[in-house]
VEXDREN-2710 file (C-alpha; in Angstrom, 1 decimal):
% VEXDREN-2710
k/r/px/py/pz
1/MET/49.1/-22.8/-50.8
2/ARG/46.9/-23.8/-47.9
3/VAL/47.8/-22.9/-44.3
4/PRO/47.9/-26.3/-42.3
5/SER/46.1/-24.9/-39.3
6/TYR/43.3/-23.3/-41.4
7/ASP/40.0/-25.1/-41.4
8/ASN/37.7/-22.8/-43.4
9/GLN/37.0/-20.6/-40.4
10/LEU/36.6/-17.5/-42.6
11/LEU/34.5/-19.4/-45.1
12/HIS/32.1/-20.3/-42.3
13/LEU/31.9/-16.7/-41.2
14/ALA/31.2/-15.6/-44.7
15/GLU/28.4/-18.1/-45.0
16/ASP/26.9/-17.0/-41.8
17/LEU/27.1/-13.3/-42.9
18/ALA/25.5/-14.2/-46.2
19/TYR/22.6/-16.0/-44.5
20/ARG/22.0/-12.9/-42.4
21/MET/21.8/-10.8/-45.6
22/LEU/19.3/-13.1/-47.3
23/PRO/16.1/-11.3/-45.9
24/ALA/17.1/-8.3/-48.0
25/PHE/16.2/-10.3/-51.2
26/ASP/12.7/-11.1/-50.0
27/THR/10.9/-8.7/-52.4
28/PRO/8.4/-9.2/-55.2
29/THR/11.0/-8.2/-57.8
30/GLY/13.9/-10.1/-56.3
31/ILE/15.9/-6.9/-56.2
32/PRO/17.2/-6.5/-52.6
33/PHE/16.6/-3.8/-50.1
34/GLY/19.6/-1.4/-49.7
35/SER/20.3/-2.5/-46.2
36/VAL/19.4/-5.2/-43.7
37/ASN/19.8/-5.6/-39.9
38/LEU/22.1/-8.5/-39.4
39/LEU/20.3/-9.6/-36.2
40/TYR/16.6/-8.8/-37.0
41/GLY/16.3/-8.6/-40.8
42/VAL/14.9/-5.8/-42.8
43/ASP/13.5/-2.9/-40.8
44/GLU/9.8/-2.2/-41.4
45/ASN/10.7/1.4/-42.2
46/GLU/13.5/0.5/-44.6
47/SER/13.3/2.4/-47.9
48/LYS/12.0/0.4/-50.9
49/ILE/14.2/2.5/-53.2
50/THR/17.6/1.1/-54.1
51/SER/20.2/1.9/-56.8
52/THR/20.8/-0.3/-59.8
53/ALA/24.4/-0.8/-58.8
54/GLY/23.4/-1.7/-55.3
55/GLY/21.0/-4.4/-56.5
56/GLY/23.2/-5.7/-59.3
57/THR/26.7/-5.8/-57.9
58/LEU/26.5/-9.0/-55.7
59/THR/26.9/-11.8/-58.2
60/LEU/30.6/-12.4/-58.0
61/GLU/30.9/-12.6/-54.2
62/PHE/27.7/-14.5/-53.6
63/GLY/28.3/-16.8/-56.6
64/ILE/31.8/-17.7/-55.3
65/LEU/30.4/-18.3/-51.8
66/SER/27.8/-20.7/-53.3
67/ARG/30.4/-22.7/-55.1
68/LEU/32.7/-22.9/-52.1
69/THR/30.0/-24.0/-49.8
70/ASN/28.0/-26.0/-52.3
71/ASN/24.9/-24.0/-51.3
72/PRO/23.1/-22.6/-54.4
73/VAL/20.9/-20.1/-52.6
74/PHE/23.4/-17.3/-52.5
75/GLU/24.1/-17.4/-56.2
76/GLN/20.5/-17.8/-57.1
77/VAL/19.2/-14.8/-55.1
78/THR/21.8/-12.5/-56.6
79/LYS/21.2/-13.8/-60.1
80/ASN/17.5/-13.3/-59.6
81/ALA/18.2/-9.7/-58.5
82/VAL/20.0/-9.1/-61.8
83/ARG/17.2/-10.6/-63.7
84/GLY/14.8/-8.4/-61.9
85/LEU/16.7/-5.3/-62.8
86/TRP/17.0/-6.4/-66.4
87/ALA/13.3/-7.2/-66.6
88/TYR/12.4/-3.6/-66.0
89/ARG/14.8/-2.1/-68.5
90/SER/13.3/0.2/-71.1
91/LYS/12.6/-0.6/-74.7
92/LEU/16.0/0.9/-75.5
93/ASN/17.7/-1.7/-73.2
94/LEU/18.7/1.1/-70.8
95/VAL/18.3/1.0/-67.0
96/GLY/17.7/3.9/-64.7
97/ALA/19.6/4.8/-61.5
98/HIS/17.1/4.0/-58.8
99/ILE/14.2/1.6/-58.6
100/ASN/11.4/0.5/-56.2
101/VAL/12.2/-3.0/-55.2
102/PHE/8.5/-3.8/-54.6
103/THR/6.9/-2.4/-57.7
104/GLY/9.8/-2.3/-60.2
105/GLU/9.0/1.4/-60.9
106/TRP/12.0/3.5/-61.7
107/THR/12.2/6.4/-59.4
108/GLN/15.1/8.0/-61.2
109/LYS/15.1/7.3/-64.9
110/ASP/18.5/8.9/-65.8
111/ALA/20.6/6.2/-67.6
112/GLY/24.3/6.5/-67.6
113/ILE/27.6/4.6/-66.9
114/GLY/28.5/6.5/-63.7
115/THR/26.9/7.1/-60.3
116/SER/24.4/4.4/-59.1
117/ILE/24.7/2.3/-62.3
118/ASP/28.4/1.7/-63.1
119/SER/29.1/-1.6/-61.5
120/PHE/25.8/-3.1/-62.8
121/TYR/27.5/-3.2/-66.2
122/GLU/30.8/-4.3/-64.7
123/TYR/29.3/-7.4/-63.0
124/LEU/27.3/-8.5/-66.0
125/LEU/30.5/-9.0/-67.9
126/LYS/32.6/-10.3/-65.0
127/ALA/30.0/-12.8/-63.9
128/PHE/30.3/-14.3/-67.4
129/LEU/34.0/-14.3/-67.3
130/LEU/34.2/-15.9/-63.9
131/PHE/31.3/-18.4/-64.1
132/GLY/30.9/-18.9/-67.8
133/ASP/27.2/-18.3/-67.6
134/GLU/26.1/-17.0/-71.0
135/GLU/22.9/-15.4/-69.6
136/TYR/25.1/-12.8/-68.1
137/LEU/26.9/-12.4/-71.5
138/PHE/23.6/-11.9/-73.3
139/MET/22.5/-9.2/-70.9
140/PHE/25.9/-7.5/-71.1
141/GLN/25.9/-7.5/-74.8
142/GLU/22.5/-5.9/-75.1
143/ALA/23.2/-3.4/-72.3
144/TYR/26.6/-2.5/-73.7
145/ARG/25.3/-1.9/-77.2
146/ALA/22.5/0.3/-75.8
147/ALA/25.1/2.3/-73.8
148/MET/27.3/2.8/-76.8
149/ARG/24.3/3.8/-78.9
150/TYR/22.5/6.2/-76.6
151/LEU/25.1/7.4/-74.1
152/PHE/28.3/7.7/-76.1
153/THR/29.0/11.2/-77.5
154/ASP/32.5/10.3/-78.7
155/PRO/34.7/10.4/-76.6
156/TRP/32.4/11.3/-73.7
157/TYR/29.4/9.7/-72.1
158/VAL/26.3/11.5/-71.0
159/GLU/23.2/10.7/-69.0
160/VAL/19.9/10.3/-70.9
161/ASN/16.3/9.5/-70.2
162/MET/16.1/5.7/-70.2
163/ASP/12.8/5.8/-72.3
164/SER/13.5/8.5/-74.8
165/ALA/17.3/8.8/-74.9
166/ALA/17.0/12.5/-74.5
167/ILE/20.1/14.0/-72.9
168/VAL/19.4/15.1/-69.4
169/TRP/22.8/15.7/-68.0
170/PRO/25.9/16.5/-70.0
171/LEU/28.3/15.6/-67.3
172/PHE/31.5/13.6/-66.9
173/ASN/31.2/11.9/-63.6
174/SER/34.5/10.6/-62.1
175/LEU/33.0/7.1/-61.6
176/GLN/32.7/6.9/-65.4
177/ALA/36.5/6.5/-65.6
178/PHE/36.2/2.7/-65.0
179/TRP/34.5/2.3/-68.4
180/PRO/37.6/2.1/-70.6
181/GLY/38.9/-0.7/-68.5
182/LEU/35.7/-2.6/-68.8
183/GLN/35.8/-2.0/-72.6
184/VAL/39.3/-3.6/-72.6
185/LEU/37.8/-6.7/-70.9
186/ALA/35.1/-6.7/-73.6
187/GLY/37.6/-6.4/-76.4
188/ASP/36.4/-3.0/-77.6
189/ILE/39.7/-1.1/-77.5
190/ASP/39.4/1.8/-79.9
191/PRO/36.7/3.7/-78.1
192/ALA/38.4/2.9/-74.8
193/ILE/41.5/4.7/-76.0
194/ARG/39.7/7.8/-77.1
195/THR/37.6/8.0/-73.9
196/HIS/40.5/7.4/-71.6
197/ALA/42.4/10.3/-73.4
198/ALA/39.5/12.6/-72.8
199/PHE/39.2/11.6/-69.1
200/PHE/42.9/12.0/-68.5
201/GLY/42.7/15.5/-70.2
202/VAL/40.5/16.5/-67.2
203/TRP/43.0/15.1/-64.8
204/LYS/45.8/17.1/-66.5
205/ARG/43.8/20.3/-66.3
206/TYR/43.3/20.1/-62.6
207/GLY/45.9/17.7/-61.3
208/PHE/43.0/15.5/-60.1
209/THR/39.6/14.3/-61.4
210/PRO/36.7/16.3/-60.0
211/GLU/33.6/14.4/-59.1
212/GLY/31.8/16.2/-61.9
213/PHE/33.0/18.0/-65.0
214/ASN/30.3/19.8/-67.1
215/LEU/30.7/19.0/-70.8
216/ALA/28.6/22.0/-71.9
217/THR/30.7/24.6/-70.1
218/LEU/33.9/22.5/-69.9
219/SER/34.4/23.4/-66.3
220/VAL/34.1/21.8/-62.9
221/GLN/30.5/21.2/-61.9
222/HIS/29.4/23.4/-59.0
223/GLY/29.2/21.3/-55.8
224/GLN/31.3/18.5/-57.4
225/LYS/34.8/19.8/-57.0
226/SER/36.3/17.1/-54.8
227/TYR/38.6/14.2/-55.5
228/PRO/38.3/11.5/-52.8
229/LEU/41.3/9.5/-54.1
230/ARG/39.2/7.5/-56.5
231/PRO/40.8/4.6/-58.4
232/GLU/38.8/4.4/-61.6
233/LEU/41.3/6.3/-63.9
234/ALA/44.2/4.3/-62.6
235/GLU/42.2/1.1/-63.1
236/SER/41.5/1.9/-66.7
237/THR/45.1/3.0/-67.3
238/TYR/46.3/-0.4/-66.0
239/TRP/44.0/-2.4/-68.3
240/LEU/44.8/-0.3/-71.4
241/TYR/48.5/-0.7/-70.8
242/LYS/48.0/-4.4/-70.3
243/ALA/46.1/-4.6/-73.6
244/THR/48.3/-2.3/-75.7
245/ARG/51.7/-2.0/-74.0
246/ASP/51.7/1.6/-75.1
247/PRO/54.2/3.5/-73.0
248/ARG/51.9/6.5/-72.9
249/TYR/49.9/4.8/-70.2
250/LEU/53.0/4.6/-68.0
251/ASP/53.3/8.4/-68.4
252/VAL/49.7/8.6/-67.2
253/GLY/50.5/6.4/-64.2
254/ARG/53.5/8.6/-63.4
255/ASP/51.4/11.7/-63.6
256/ILE/48.8/10.2/-61.2
257/VAL/51.5/9.2/-58.7
258/THR/53.0/12.7/-58.9
259/SER/49.7/14.3/-58.2
260/LEU/49.1/12.0/-55.3
261/GLN/52.5/12.6/-53.8
262/TYR/52.6/16.3/-54.1
263/GLY/48.9/17.2/-53.9
264/ALA/47.3/14.6/-51.6
265/ARG/50.2/13.4/-49.3
266/CYS/49.6/14.3/-45.6
267/PRO/51.3/13.2/-42.4
268/CYS/49.4/9.9/-41.8
269/GLY/48.5/8.9/-45.4
270/TYR/46.8/10.6/-48.3
271/CYS/44.1/13.1/-47.9
272/HIS/40.8/13.6/-49.6
273/ILE/41.0/16.7/-51.9
274/THR/38.0/18.9/-51.3
275/ASP/38.6/21.3/-54.3
276/VAL/40.6/20.2/-57.3
277/GLU/41.0/23.9/-58.3
278/ASN/43.0/24.8/-55.2
279/HIS/44.0/21.3/-54.0
280/LYS/42.6/22.0/-50.5
281/GLN/42.9/18.8/-48.3
282/GLU/40.5/17.2/-45.9
283/ASP/41.7/14.9/-43.1
284/HIS/40.1/11.8/-44.6
285/MET/41.2/8.8/-46.6
286/GLU/38.8/6.2/-48.1
287/SER/39.6/2.5/-47.8
288/PHE/39.4/2.1/-51.6
289/PHE/42.6/4.2/-51.9
290/LEU/44.6/1.3/-50.6
291/ALA/42.4/-1.5/-51.9
292/GLU/42.2/-0.1/-55.5
293/THR/44.0/3.1/-56.4
294/VAL/47.4/2.1/-55.1
295/LYS/46.9/-1.5/-56.2
296/TYR/46.2/-0.7/-59.8
297/LEU/49.2/1.8/-59.9
298/TRP/51.5/-0.9/-58.5
299/LEU/50.2/-3.5/-61.0
300/LEU/50.7/-1.0/-63.9
301/PHE/54.4/-0.4/-63.1
302/ASP/55.1/-4.0/-62.1
303/LEU/53.8/-5.1/-65.4
304/ALA/56.1/-2.7/-67.2
305/VAL/59.3/-4.0/-65.5
306/GLY/58.5/-7.7/-66.0
307/PRO/55.5/-9.2/-64.2
308/ASP/56.5/-11.5/-61.4
309/ASN/53.3/-11.2/-59.3
310/LEU/50.5/-13.7/-58.8
311/VAL/48.0/-11.7/-60.9
312/GLU/50.1/-12.0/-64.1
313/ASN/51.9/-15.3/-63.5
314/GLY/49.7/-17.2/-61.0
315/PRO/48.2/-20.7/-61.7
316/TYR/44.8/-19.1/-62.4
317/LYS/43.3/-16.1/-64.1
318/TYR/41.9/-13.5/-61.8
319/ILE/38.9/-11.3/-61.9
320/PHE/38.9/-8.1/-59.9
321/SER/35.8/-7.3/-57.9
322/THR/34.4/-3.8/-58.1
323/GLU/36.4/-3.1/-54.9
324/GLY/39.6/-4.4/-56.3
325/HIS/39.6/-7.8/-54.6
326/LEU/41.2/-10.7/-56.4
327/LEU/38.8/-13.5/-57.4
328/PRO/40.6/-16.5/-58.8
329/ALA/39.0/-18.5/-61.6
330/THR/39.8/-21.9/-59.9
331/PRO/38.2/-25.1/-61.2
332/GLN/35.8/-25.2/-58.2
333/VAL/34.6/-21.7/-59.1
334/ALA/34.7/-21.5/-62.9
335/LEU/34.5/-24.9/-64.6
336/LEU/31.4/-25.1/-66.7
337/HIS/30.7/-28.8/-66.1
338/GLU/30.8/-28.1/-62.4
339/HIS/28.4/-25.3/-62.9
340/CYS/25.9/-27.7/-64.5
341/SER/26.2/-30.4/-61.8
342/TYR/26.3/-27.8/-59.1
343/TYR/22.7/-26.8/-59.9
344/GLY/21.4/-30.1/-61.0
345/ALA/19.9/-28.1/-63.9
346/TYR/18.9/-29.4/-67.3
347/CYS/21.9/-28.6/-69.5
348/THR/20.7/-27.5/-72.9
349/SER/22.3/-25.5/-75.7
350/TYR/22.4/-21.8/-75.7
351/ASN/19.8/-21.9/-78.5
352/SER/17.2/-23.0/-76.1
353/SER/14.3/-21.0/-74.8
354/LEU/16.7/-19.2/-72.4
355/ARG/18.0/-17.3/-75.4
356/GLN/15.7/-14.5/-76.4
357/GLU/15.8/-12.1/-79.4
358/PRO/16.7/-8.7/-78.1
359/TYR/14.3/-5.8/-78.5
360/SER/15.0/-3.9/-81.8
361/PRO/14.1/-0.2/-82.0
362/ASP/12.0/0.9/-84.9
363/ASP/15.0/2.1/-86.9
364/SER/17.7/-0.4/-87.7
365/GLU/21.0/-0.4/-86.0
366/GLY/22.9/0.1/-89.2
367/SER/20.9/3.2/-90.2
368/HIS/20.6/5.0/-86.9
369/GLN/23.3/6.5/-84.8
370/ALA/22.3/8.2/-81.5
371/ASN/24.5/10.6/-79.7
372/GLY/27.2/10.2/-82.3
373/SER/27.8/6.5/-81.7
374/GLY/27.2/3.4/-83.7
375/VAL/26.6/0.0/-82.4
376/HIS/29.9/-1.6/-81.3
377/LYS/30.3/-5.3/-81.8
378/GLY/33.2/-7.6/-81.1
379/LEU/32.0/-8.9/-77.8
380/GLY/32.4/-12.6/-78.4
381/PRO/34.2/-14.8/-75.9
382/ASP/37.2/-14.9/-78.1
383/ALA/37.8/-11.3/-77.1
384/LEU/37.3/-12.0/-73.4
385/LEU/39.7/-13.1/-70.7
386/SER/42.5/-13.6/-73.2
387/SER/46.0/-12.4/-72.9
388/LEU/44.6/-9.0/-73.7
389/THR/46.7/-8.5/-76.8
390/TYR/44.5/-6.3/-78.9
391/LYS/42.7/-7.9/-81.8
392/LYS/39.4/-7.0/-83.4
393/THR/36.6/-9.5/-83.5
394/SER/34.2/-9.6/-86.4
395/SER/31.0/-10.5/-84.6
396/GLY/29.3/-10.5/-81.3
397/SER/27.5/-13.7/-82.1
398/ALA/30.5/-16.1/-81.6
399/LEU/28.9/-17.6/-78.5
400/VAL/30.0/-20.9/-77.0
401/LYS/27.4/-23.5/-77.9
402/GLY/26.1/-26.3/-75.7
403/VAL/27.0/-24.6/-72.4
404/CYS/24.7/-25.2/-69.4
405/PRO/23.2/-21.8/-68.5
406/GLY/22.4/-22.8/-65.0
407/LEU/19.1/-23.0/-63.3
408/THR/16.6/-20.9/-65.2
409/HIS/14.1/-18.6/-63.6
410/GLY/11.3/-20.9/-64.6
411/GLN/12.9/-24.0/-63.1
412/LYS/13.4/-22.3/-59.8
413/PHE/10.3/-20.2/-59.3
414/GLY/7.7/-21.8/-61.5
415/ILE/7.3/-18.8/-63.8
416/SER/8.6/-18.0/-67.2
417/TYR/11.8/-16.2/-67.9
418/VAL/11.2/-12.5/-66.9
419/GLU/10.2/-10.4/-69.9
420/PRO/10.8/-6.6/-70.1
421/GLN/8.1/-4.8/-68.3
422/TYR/7.6/-2.1/-70.8
423/LYS/5.6/0.9/-69.4
424/THR/3.2/3.1/-71.4
425/GLN/5.2/6.3/-72.1
426/ASP/4.1/9.9/-72.3
427/THR/4.0/10.3/-76.0
428/SER/4.0/14.1/-75.8
429/SER/7.3/14.2/-74.0
430/THR/8.8/11.6/-76.3
431/LYS/7.8/13.6/-79.3
432/GLN/9.2/16.8/-77.8
433/GLN/12.5/15.1/-77.4
434/ALA/12.5/13.3/-80.8
435/ASP/15.6/15.1/-82.0
436/TYR/17.6/14.5/-78.9
437/PRO/21.0/14.4/-80.6
438/GLY/20.5/18.0/-81.9
439/ASN/21.6/21.1/-80.1
440/THR/22.2/19.4/-76.8
441/GLU/24.8/17.1/-78.5
442/MET/26.5/20.1/-80.1
443/ALA/26.8/21.8/-76.7
444/VAL/28.4/18.6/-75.3
445/SER/30.8/17.8/-78.1
446/SER/31.7/21.0/-80.0
447/ASP/34.6/22.1/-77.8
448/VAL/35.6/18.7/-76.6
449/ASN/39.2/19.0/-77.9
450/SER/39.8/22.0/-75.7
451/VAL/40.0/19.7/-72.7
452/THR/42.8/17.6/-74.2
453/GLU/44.3/19.6/-77.0
454/ASN/47.0/21.2/-74.8
455/ASP/48.2/17.8/-73.4
456/ASN/50.9/15.7/-74.7
457/TYR/48.9/12.6/-74.0
458/SER/45.9/12.0/-76.3
459/SER/44.5/9.4/-78.5
460/GLY/46.1/8.9/-81.9
461/GLU/43.2/10.7/-83.6
462/GLN/43.6/13.7/-81.4
463/SER/47.3/13.9/-81.6
464/SER/47.4/14.0/-85.4
465/GLU/44.5/16.4/-85.6
466/ASN/45.6/19.0/-83.0
467/GLY/49.4/18.7/-83.2
468/LYS/49.9/21.0/-80.3
469/SER/52.4/21.0/-77.5
470/ASP/51.6/20.8/-73.9
471/GLN/50.5/24.2/-72.8
472/SER/48.6/23.1/-69.7
473/PRO/48.7/25.5/-66.8
474/PRO/51.0/24.3/-64.0
475/ARG/49.3/22.2/-61.4
476/GLN/48.6/23.9/-58.1
477/GLU/50.4/22.0/-55.4
END
């Protein structure tokens, strides 16, 4: 419904703001600076180091702005930034946490699904879902398979060296809790259920999720004891309930609400928890608590009683931004034929030169399992943006044929599609870590059930294996 007196004033402001941000993208790699002065551009002393998430989490907002204003520059610079990050991935198809935007050199090579990387994965998939651009799907499929192969120590995820896959940090980071929800969108439900069960086991132990939980010691990581009202666990709970309609996820939501009401409520809102072990409060509330945490909890329970909201019954499907904002897949935004004419690009089939064969490690996918995980398939479009009724897909190759991929890198910049910039590795360190899944993996996974075995809620596999009643210590409130 359009307000009669509205004449795109907010759209014009958004376009003006985006123009002021464009100087940040003026780098040799296309990856933007971390910040830009809206009056004067990029400061000469601005750091050339940025996070993977910071450089790769702009495609949805800028892409929609381009389609609403019919100005391709915003979408193109953000797509070029994603291509720049992907071009510098390792031979294992892993990306690090921080990169130099001028040289493409990774300054932090820890690969994971949490801090500094999380929304890079999220926006690869969501950009495909919203815009239908299969280049994003291709990158997501390769990145996701690599994550499940090298980061997944069922049901946890660890941080590894992006070149050797050696485990460097056996830590559950609270930002990782978004991952099961992303897996639901990708149609990979089984590991999402198991991982969500483990993550919720940490919540049950402390009443909140600490910023860091050490998987080797199964205790809160020193210096990471806070809970700033993060939404990721509630977000994944909503998506899993939407996909399965399993009432256990309503119990999870109820537990989250109870913890917030009795542990975080303060006179003027909800307070940041500085220590999950004693529930000490700090007089501070992040904006994402209202934008995301409360929103996903409301959607969870509203869905249970009979959805009558715009998200479930509106005229369009919606994609949530990483900050929980609703992005409608309207015809102006999402139709593939508009995507082709919008760019004026040559519309060819997906079997064109745009499609590349992914890098294959020396050992085959079928014979090698790293960190206890195989390669998860089932990422075809038939599993995406559906009604989210769970069904397995047989192959990740069921790609839509004949879809315009948009303006290619070569058409825009006069160079070929960016290939991976593989670096020469230190062979001695690689050989030293050749058996990376060994003792380190055992330290991570040997006592994993002790986190969740005393909780009523667990995945089906854990329930049947442990068969134990809830003996969790009472929550400190």
